ROTORVEX-297288 format. One record per residue (C-alpha): x, y, z; residue in one letter. Coordinates in nm, 3 decimals. Layout:
// residues N
LOTI	c1	c2	c3	code
LOTI	X	Y	Z	a $
...
***
This chain:
// residues 459
LOTI	c1	c2	c3	code
LOTI	11.107	8.689	12.856	m $
LOTI	11.290	8.376	12.982	s $
LOTI	11.500	8.247	13.264	f $
LOTI	11.761	7.982	13.258	s $
LOTI	12.015	7.827	13.475	g $
LOTI	12.112	7.562	13.720	t $
LOTI	11.814	7.465	13.930	a $
LOTI	11.992	7.195	14.163	a $
LOTI	12.302	6.990	14.188	s $
LOTI	12.233	6.608	14.149	l $
LOTI	12.477	6.311	14.197	p $
LOTI	12.523	6.288	13.818	a $
LOTI	12.551	6.660	13.750	g $
LOTI	12.357	6.979	13.751	d $
LOTI	11.984	6.992	13.683	l $
LOTI	11.935	7.276	13.427	k $
LOTI	11.600	7.446	13.361	m $
LOTI	11.463	7.720	13.136	a $
LOTI	11.140	7.884	13.181	l $
LOTI	10.978	8.162	12.976	g $
LOTI	10.685	8.360	12.844	v $
LOTI	10.663	8.479	12.481	m $
LOTI	10.427	8.701	12.293	y $
LOTI	10.416	8.705	11.907	k $
LOTI	10.212	8.902	11.667	r $
LOTI	10.207	8.808	11.289	d $
LOTI	10.082	9.058	11.025	e $
LOTI	10.071	8.988	10.661	y $
LOTI	10.028	9.252	10.389	f $
LOTI	10.021	9.211	10.014	y $
LOTI	9.938	9.494	9.773	r $
LOTI	9.842	9.350	9.433	a $
LOTI	9.918	9.521	9.105	d $
LOTI	9.594	9.685	9.001	p $
LOTI	9.648	9.549	8.651	i $
LOTI	9.650	9.185	8.768	g $
LOTI	9.335	9.255	9.004	s $
LOTI	9.071	9.301	8.739	v $
LOTI	8.802	9.053	8.733	i $
LOTI	8.551	9.097	8.441	l $
LOTI	8.175	9.068	8.468	d $
LOTI	8.177	8.709	8.345	d $
LOTI	8.412	8.605	8.641	g $
LOTI	8.726	8.575	8.417	f $
LOTI	9.048	8.751	8.483	e $
LOTI	9.123	9.051	8.257	d $
LOTI	9.467	8.901	8.163	i $
LOTI	9.397	8.541	8.041	l $
LOTI	9.650	8.294	8.144	g $
LOTI	9.747	8.472	8.467	f $
LOTI	9.582	8.401	8.801	n $
LOTI	9.400	8.706	8.932	a $
LOTI	9.549	8.863	9.244	s $
LOTI	9.408	9.091	9.516	d $
LOTI	9.522	9.266	9.823	d $
LOTI	9.583	9.049	10.126	i $
LOTI	9.575	9.182	10.484	e $
LOTI	9.541	8.975	10.803	g $
LOTI	9.702	8.917	11.138	s $
LOTI	9.726	8.657	11.416	d $
LOTI	9.891	8.667	11.762	h $
LOTI	9.966	8.415	12.036	n $
LOTI	10.100	8.402	12.396	t $
LOTI	10.318	8.106	12.490	d $
LOTI	10.448	7.975	12.825	i $
LOTI	10.721	7.712	12.828	y $
LOTI	10.958	7.500	13.042	a $
LOTI	11.257	7.290	12.961	e $
LOTI	11.477	7.066	13.189	a $
LOTI	11.792	6.884	13.130	a $
LOTI	11.814	6.600	13.389	i $
LOTI	12.140	6.413	13.451	p $
LOTI	12.032	6.063	13.566	v $
LOTI	12.364	5.878	13.589	l $
LOTI	12.730	5.937	13.502	r $
LOTI	13.049	5.747	13.524	g $
LOTI	12.922	5.417	13.626	a $
LOTI	12.997	5.074	13.473	t $
LOTI	12.822	5.061	13.129	g $
LOTI	12.693	5.410	13.177	v $
LOTI	12.936	5.688	13.084	e $
LOTI	12.623	5.921	13.071	r $
LOTI	12.246	5.892	13.092	l $
LOTI	12.046	6.212	13.052	e $
LOTI	11.681	6.302	13.005	v $
LOTI	11.554	6.620	12.849	l $
LOTI	11.199	6.727	12.899	l $
LOTI	11.012	7.024	12.744	g $
LOTI	10.648	7.178	12.739	y $
LOTI	10.493	7.458	12.576	r $
LOTI	10.120	7.591	12.591	h $
LOTI	10.027	7.835	12.323	s $
LOTI	9.716	8.055	12.310	e $
LOTI	9.632	8.169	11.945	y $
LOTI	9.387	8.411	11.859	d $
LOTI	9.279	8.215	11.550	s $
LOTI	9.329	7.858	11.686	a $
LOTI	9.274	7.871	12.059	g $
LOTI	9.484	7.682	12.309	g $
LOTI	9.736	7.417	12.192	v $
LOTI	10.003	7.217	12.363	a $
LOTI	10.339	7.094	12.248	a $
LOTI	10.583	6.872	12.449	y $
LOTI	10.881	6.651	12.409	k $
LOTI	11.099	6.380	12.590	a $
LOTI	11.450	6.288	12.472	e $
LOTI	11.700	6.035	12.606	l $
LOTI	12.077	6.043	12.566	l $
LOTI	12.269	5.741	12.668	y $
LOTI	12.651	5.674	12.643	d $
LOTI	12.736	5.315	12.731	p $
LOTI	13.089	5.385	12.636	v $
LOTI	13.278	5.703	12.531	q $
LOTI	13.275	5.603	12.165	a $
LOTI	12.895	5.562	12.136	l $
LOTI	12.586	5.771	12.202	t $
LOTI	12.240	5.610	12.170	l $
LOTI	11.961	5.871	12.144	r $
LOTI	11.589	5.878	12.106	s $
LOTI	11.316	6.133	12.130	s $
LOTI	10.952	6.176	12.114	y $
LOTI	10.794	6.516	12.029	q $
LOTI	10.430	6.643	11.988	h $
LOTI	10.425	6.963	11.779	a $
LOTI	10.147	7.177	11.668	v $
LOTI	10.140	7.433	11.381	r $
LOTI	9.856	7.689	11.372	a $
LOTI	9.733	7.800	11.034	p $
LOTI	9.937	8.089	10.893	s $
LOTI	9.792	8.427	10.819	v $
LOTI	9.815	8.353	10.440	f $
LOTI	9.629	8.026	10.477	e $
LOTI	9.357	8.186	10.682	l $
LOTI	9.299	8.508	10.502	y $
LOTI	9.422	8.480	10.137	q $
LOTI	9.129	8.634	9.938	p $
LOTI	8.897	8.420	9.729	l $
LOTI	8.982	8.474	9.366	l $
LOTI	8.853	8.306	9.047	p $
LOTI	8.963	7.953	8.930	t $
LOTI	8.872	7.764	8.621	l $
LOTI	8.874	7.396	8.528	y $
LOTI	8.821	7.225	8.184	d $
LOTI	8.527	6.982	8.199	a $
LOTI	8.697	6.687	8.045	s $
LOTI	8.887	6.389	8.187	a $
LOTI	9.181	6.471	7.961	d $
LOTI	9.261	6.813	8.058	f $
LOTI	9.052	6.892	8.379	g $
LOTI	8.782	6.737	8.584	v $
LOTI	8.506	6.508	8.443	l $
LOTI	8.179	6.554	8.621	d $
LOTI	8.082	6.209	8.779	p $
LOTI	7.727	6.294	8.677	c $
LOTI	7.821	6.295	8.310	t $
LOTI	7.651	6.009	8.104	a $
LOTI	7.892	5.726	8.060	g $
LOTI	8.130	5.833	8.341	s $
LOTI	8.306	5.557	8.549	d $
LOTI	8.086	5.650	8.843	e $
LOTI	7.753	5.611	8.653	r $
LOTI	7.884	5.284	8.491	s $
LOTI	8.004	5.121	8.817	g $
LOTI	7.836	4.927	9.087	p $
LOTI	7.714	5.234	9.274	d $
LOTI	7.541	5.388	8.961	s $
LOTI	7.193	5.417	9.129	a $
LOTI	7.337	5.603	9.434	q $
LOTI	7.549	5.821	9.222	v $
LOTI	7.248	5.922	9.004	e $
LOTI	7.044	5.976	9.310	a $
LOTI	7.305	6.223	9.446	l $
LOTI	7.334	6.393	9.122	c $
LOTI	6.949	6.481	9.141	i $
LOTI	6.975	6.557	9.515	a $
LOTI	7.262	6.810	9.424	q $
LOTI	7.028	6.999	9.180	g $
LOTI	7.079	6.831	8.846	l $
LOTI	6.729	6.827	8.684	p $
LOTI	6.608	6.463	8.644	a $
LOTI	6.493	6.533	8.295	a $
LOTI	6.854	6.607	8.193	l $
LOTI	7.020	6.305	8.381	l $
LOTI	7.003	6.035	8.106	a $
LOTI	7.215	6.221	7.858	d $
LOTI	7.376	6.482	8.089	y $
LOTI	7.688	6.655	7.947	q $
LOTI	7.845	6.984	8.085	n $
LOTI	7.686	7.248	7.880	s $
LOTI	7.959	7.516	7.862	i $
LOTI	8.282	7.292	7.877	g $
LOTI	8.433	7.434	8.198	f $
LOTI	8.370	7.479	8.576	f $
LOTI	8.421	7.804	8.763	q $
LOTI	8.488	7.867	9.132	g $
LOTI	8.722	8.032	9.374	v $
LOTI	9.061	7.947	9.544	y $
LOTI	9.205	8.107	9.850	g $
LOTI	9.211	8.099	10.232	g $
LOTI	8.985	7.948	10.491	n $
LOTI	8.953	8.119	10.829	p $
LOTI	8.788	7.783	10.980	d $
LOTI	9.105	7.588	10.953	l $
LOTI	9.221	7.372	11.255	d $
LOTI	9.582	7.352	11.359	p $
LOTI	9.810	7.064	11.242	e $
LOTI	9.952	6.825	11.491	a $
LOTI	10.249	6.612	11.444	a $
LOTI	10.413	6.325	11.656	d $
LOTI	10.777	6.262	11.585	t $
LOTI	10.962	5.952	11.705	l $
LOTI	11.346	5.922	11.645	t $
LOTI	11.595	5.650	11.734	i $
LOTI	11.960	5.686	11.648	g $
LOTI	12.326	5.653	11.745	l $
LOTI	12.645	5.853	11.714	v $
LOTI	12.971	5.655	11.675	l $
LOTI	13.312	5.816	11.731	r $
LOTI	13.637	5.691	11.651	s $
LOTI	13.863	5.565	11.943	r $
LOTI	14.181	5.532	11.741	s $
LOTI	14.482	5.752	11.837	e $
LOTI	14.605	5.747	11.493	r $
LOTI	14.576	6.102	11.331	p $
LOTI	14.430	5.956	11.014	l $
LOTI	14.130	5.793	11.193	w $
LOTI	14.087	5.983	11.516	s $
LOTI	13.840	6.249	11.399	s $
LOTI	13.593	6.005	11.226	m $
LOTI	13.233	6.027	11.324	q $
LOTI	12.932	5.861	11.202	l $
LOTI	12.567	5.936	11.306	s $
LOTI	12.261	5.735	11.204	l $
LOTI	11.895	5.830	11.284	d $
LOTI	11.556	5.656	11.208	w $
LOTI	11.256	5.872	11.221	d $
LOTI	10.872	5.848	11.188	r $
LOTI	10.657	6.164	11.165	i $
LOTI	10.273	6.140	11.186	e $
LOTI	10.078	6.465	11.093	v $
LOTI	9.713	6.479	11.164	e $
LOTI	9.472	6.753	11.017	d $
LOTI	9.746	6.849	10.761	a $
LOTI	9.660	7.169	10.588	i $
LOTI	9.658	7.151	10.206	i $
LOTI	9.475	7.358	9.936	q $
LOTI	9.189	7.155	9.802	a $
LOTI	9.170	7.083	9.436	s $
LOTI	8.849	7.008	9.243	a $
LOTI	9.042	6.732	9.065	q $
LOTI	9.030	6.546	9.400	n $
LOTI	8.727	6.643	9.592	y $
LOTI	8.463	6.619	9.309	i $
LOTI	8.537	6.241	9.238	p $
LOTI	8.566	6.177	9.622	l $
LOTI	8.203	6.317	9.673	c $
LOTI	8.081	6.033	9.452	f $
LOTI	8.321	5.764	9.620	d $
LOTI	8.149	5.514	9.838	a $
LOTI	8.460	5.473	10.061	r $
LOTI	8.446	5.854	10.146	v $
LOTI	8.078	5.913	10.111	n $
LOTI	7.909	5.577	10.191	p $
LOTI	7.570	5.726	10.233	g $
LOTI	7.589	5.927	9.912	f $
LOTI	7.490	6.243	10.111	s $
LOTI	7.494	6.594	9.987	t $
LOTI	7.619	6.694	10.332	d $
LOTI	7.949	6.507	10.293	n $
LOTI	8.242	6.746	10.336	e $
LOTI	8.368	6.675	9.972	m $
LOTI	8.022	6.750	9.828	c $
LOTI	7.995	7.082	10.032	r $
LOTI	8.284	7.226	9.822	l $
LOTI	8.078	7.278	9.526	f $
LOTI	7.713	7.314	9.396	s $
LOTI	7.508	7.294	9.081	r $
LOTI	7.321	7.529	8.861	d $
LOTI	6.952	7.443	8.899	p $
LOTI	6.881	7.505	8.538	a $
LOTI	7.163	7.324	8.349	s $
LOTI	7.290	7.094	8.635	g $
LOTI	7.643	7.219	8.573	d $
LOTI	7.884	7.217	8.865	i $
LOTI	7.939	7.591	8.990	v $
LOTI	8.087	7.768	9.287	d $
LOTI	8.397	7.546	9.326	l $
LOTI	8.586	7.610	9.646	m $
LOTI	8.949	7.524	9.615	d $
LOTI	9.023	7.660	9.961	i $
LOTI	9.277	7.542	10.225	y $
LOTI	9.140	7.248	10.408	q $
LOTI	9.250	7.007	10.686	n $
LOTI	9.291	6.645	10.556	i $
LOTI	9.319	6.331	10.761	v $
LOTI	9.693	6.352	10.751	g $
LOTI	10.009	6.171	10.647	f $
LOTI	10.302	5.959	10.783	e $
LOTI	10.666	5.984	10.669	v $
LOTI	10.948	5.747	10.775	s $
LOTI	11.316	5.735	10.666	g $
LOTI	11.674	5.732	10.782	i $
LOTI	11.937	6.018	10.787	d $
LOTI	12.303	5.952	10.789	l $
LOTI	12.604	6.195	10.851	q $
LOTI	12.963	6.110	10.828	f $
LOTI	13.242	6.347	10.923	d $
LOTI	13.609	6.288	10.878	w $
LOTI	13.924	6.513	10.884	s $
LOTI	14.286	6.430	10.854	f $
LOTI	14.626	6.591	10.775	g $
LOTI	14.757	6.560	10.406	a $
LOTI	15.072	6.737	10.303	g $
LOTI	15.089	7.094	10.450	p $
LOTI	14.703	7.111	10.509	g $
LOTI	14.396	6.917	10.623	d $
LOTI	14.129	6.730	10.431	v $
LOTI	13.772	6.748	10.538	g $
LOTI	13.481	6.514	10.435	v $
LOTI	13.126	6.558	10.527	n $
LOTI	12.851	6.336	10.379	w $
LOTI	12.480	6.408	10.457	l $
LOTI	12.242	6.145	10.304	a $
LOTI	11.874	6.085	10.356	s $
LOTI	11.678	5.769	10.259	w $
LOTI	11.297	5.778	10.247	m $
LOTI	11.119	5.479	10.340	d $
LOTI	10.764	5.569	10.273	y $
LOTI	10.542	5.880	10.265	v $
LOTI	10.173	5.763	10.319	e $
LOTI	9.907	6.020	10.260	t $
LOTI	9.533	5.990	10.366	i $
LOTI	9.327	6.263	10.193	e $
LOTI	8.993	6.166	10.341	a $
LOTI	8.845	5.920	10.597	e $
LOTI	8.773	5.576	10.436	g $
LOTI	9.060	5.608	10.178	l $
LOTI	9.361	5.372	10.212	p $
LOTI	9.703	5.544	10.266	p $
LOTI	9.893	5.616	9.941	v $
LOTI	10.262	5.592	9.952	d $
LOTI	10.422	5.863	9.740	e $
LOTI	10.792	5.791	9.808	a $
LOTI	10.995	5.800	9.485	g $
LOTI	10.714	5.996	9.320	r $
LOTI	10.715	6.342	9.156	i $
LOTI	10.433	6.578	9.086	g $
LOTI	10.211	6.500	9.398	g $
LOTI	9.952	6.738	9.530	n $
LOTI	10.004	6.732	9.905	f $
LOTI	10.342	6.725	10.095	i $
LOTI	10.588	6.820	9.836	g $
LOTI	10.606	6.804	9.458	r $
LOTI	10.908	6.574	9.455	t $
LOTI	10.970	6.300	9.708	l $
LOTI	11.298	6.101	9.593	p $
LOTI	11.385	5.800	9.788	e $
LOTI	11.758	5.904	9.806	w $
LOTI	11.929	6.241	9.852	k $
LOTI	12.270	6.333	9.953	w $
LOTI	12.535	6.616	9.977	n $
LOTI	12.898	6.509	9.974	l $
LOTI	13.136	6.794	10.065	n $
LOTI	13.508	6.771	10.027	l $
LOTI	13.758	7.042	10.123	s $
LOTI	14.128	7.112	10.175	y $
LOTI	14.239	7.388	10.409	t $
LOTI	14.599	7.517	10.414	w $
LOTI	14.658	7.793	10.656	n $
LOTI	14.416	8.076	10.548	a $
LOTI	14.320	7.920	10.220	l $
LOTI	14.035	7.673	10.174	s $
LOTI	13.944	7.486	9.857	l $
LOTI	13.641	7.250	9.819	g $
LOTI	13.369	7.091	9.611	g $
LOTI	13.017	6.958	9.674	r $
LOTI	12.838	6.682	9.498	w $
LOTI	12.452	6.710	9.525	r $
LOTI	12.250	6.396	9.425	y $
LOTI	11.861	6.365	9.369	v $
LOTI	11.734	6.027	9.309	d $
LOTI	11.527	5.940	9.008	g $
LOTI	11.146	5.936	9.040	m $
LOTI	10.823	5.823	8.862	r $
LOTI	10.543	6.063	8.801	d $
LOTI	10.252	6.090	9.055	h $
LOTI	9.983	6.006	8.809	e $
LOTI	10.153	5.878	8.476	v $
LOTI	10.319	5.556	8.580	e $
LOTI	10.553	5.519	8.280	d $
LOTI	10.679	5.875	8.296	y $
LOTI	11.001	5.887	8.488	t $
LOTI	11.248	6.157	8.579	v $
LOTI	11.616	6.037	8.604	p $
LOTI	11.847	6.095	8.886	s $
LOTI	12.033	6.431	8.895	f $
LOTI	12.393	6.524	8.997	d $
LOTI	12.503	6.877	9.068	y $
LOTI	12.881	6.965	9.117	l $
LOTI	12.973	7.301	9.302	d $
LOTI	13.319	7.438	9.347	l $
LOTI	13.421	7.692	9.612	f $
LOTI	13.716	7.857	9.771	a $
LOTI	13.776	8.110	10.053	s $
LOTI	14.074	8.307	10.191	y $
LOTI	14.080	8.458	10.540	v $
LOTI	14.310	8.735	10.637	v $
LOTI	14.382	8.714	11.003	d $
LOTI	14.669	8.965	11.055	q $
LOTI	14.771	9.318	10.955	g $
LOTI	14.548	9.616	10.863	v $
LOTI	14.303	9.371	10.668	l $
LOTI	14.257	9.142	10.971	d $
LOTI	13.884	9.012	10.963	g $
LOTI	13.860	9.023	10.582	l $
LOTI	13.724	8.704	10.413	t $
LOTI	13.711	8.650	10.045	l $
LOTI	13.478	8.380	9.906	r $
LOTI	13.432	8.282	9.539	a $
LOTI	13.275	7.969	9.372	g $
LOTI	13.070	7.824	9.088	v $
LOTI	12.739	7.643	9.141	e $
LOTI	12.605	7.379	8.896	n $
LOTI	12.932	7.340	8.716	l $
LOTI	12.800	7.124	8.444	a $
LOTI	12.516	7.364	8.365	d $
LOTI	12.249	7.090	8.428	e $
LOTI	11.894	7.181	8.299	d $
LOTI	11.608	7.094	8.521	p $
LOTI	11.387	6.809	8.425	p $
LOTI	11.045	6.840	8.281	l $
LOTI	10.765	6.748	8.523	v $
LOTI	10.405	6.698	8.405	i $
LOTI	10.242	6.845	8.716	n $
LOTI	10.508	7.088	8.839	g $
LOTI	10.498	7.471	8.846	g $
LOTI	10.701	7.608	8.542	a $
LOTI	10.704	7.258	8.405	n $
LOTI	10.943	7.145	8.673	t $
LOTI	10.999	7.171	9.054	d $
LOTI	11.203	7.476	9.133	p $
LOTI	11.225	7.376	9.509	e $
LOTI	11.409	7.059	9.422	q $
LOTI	11.602	7.115	9.100	y $
LOTI	11.824	7.404	8.980	d $
LOTI	11.652	7.629	8.754	v $
LOTI	11.923	7.893	8.708	l $
LOTI	12.194	7.690	8.547	g $
LOTI	12.577	7.751	8.593	r $
LOTI	12.645	8.058	8.803	r $
LOTI	12.939	8.233	8.970	y $
LOTI	12.963	8.431	9.282	y $
LOTI	13.213	8.650	9.466	v $
LOTI	13.171	8.760	9.828	n $
LOTI	13.385	8.988	10.031	l $
LOTI	13.318	9.008	10.416	t $
LOTI	13.490	9.230	10.684	y $
LOTI	13.446	9.188	11.044	r $
LOTI	13.586	9.455	11.303	f $
***
């Protein structure tokens, strides 16, 4: 339920407000295939090579109250064509996360008609999803070696036992349950670690603070060729606290023995609580690859948009260029660790598998009456692997072609025909060392060249 309208008339224009109350309930149901749900007595999946699955059922609900206001401060003065402030506030009560608040403040300033300066600050909150909270705990398995899995820091000859904190590391190994008699020559006895992965009902909400500063520049030329030209440029910085990620034993087991994260080498450290040890063999058991809140991350970059249209022959040419440059993506997994910049990297474990520094879409079109023809160039910058420094993925270019015809008269008025081809050059996706399906299907085209035809009728 919401109410909006003009609250008052001010010298610079109307004060506009919106007030509302909202209730939302989310329910998540997943019914797993019984064949894929079989877990054997030894804890392994019945079908080796495929993660086991199970039914998922959970729900969450929240009630929100919100208010927004657009306040005209000044208009039509010398050096101020327009000055406007936008304010917003929302309070949400979640069944899972409790009460959280989000708010924003935006400023729009036109010193002259051709230029808009804009800036905003926003504090946003994301409660954990039903899936992150209630995904069932299912078996997971790691190879107990440095080359193919996770090397236990308590292993004889490990970097941790050979380093400057070796005495504290060995004391922690014993405190965790490794028999002292086995410590000197300890090796994992079975060659793997077992545990579970899944949801975590104790997650806290994520919180993000976003600052943007930008401008919009419009052409003041009266010549038809230049009159529609417009350029926007925005710098942004996003700081996320308590970011939600799925914990991986490859990360938290070494961090349990890292003096920066666990300076007291305590068994009660949050990284150490995600696994335990068999009291007889000393082997790591009961891994917990569950969703966790990490310290957070910070992202900064620049977005550019260029729009231009002009007459050419019997029709009109349209140009639209959307480009994004990523300055840095700094992730902090745990207190005590320095930020790690992952911009230009591929195969990371936290906020996206691929983080190219440059990406853009360039759209060109030609419209003549009811017919429109166009092409799109999609560019993804080259990247280095997240872990293997000398493994690189080249830049990728995709070309799409499309056309449409709109019938606006006669008995077929309202009919639109669209056709096109995507990935015209049939580019194969790159191989990624740590990506799903050996690539990143969220970033790269995995389907190859494809065609489509679409017919729409509106009446």
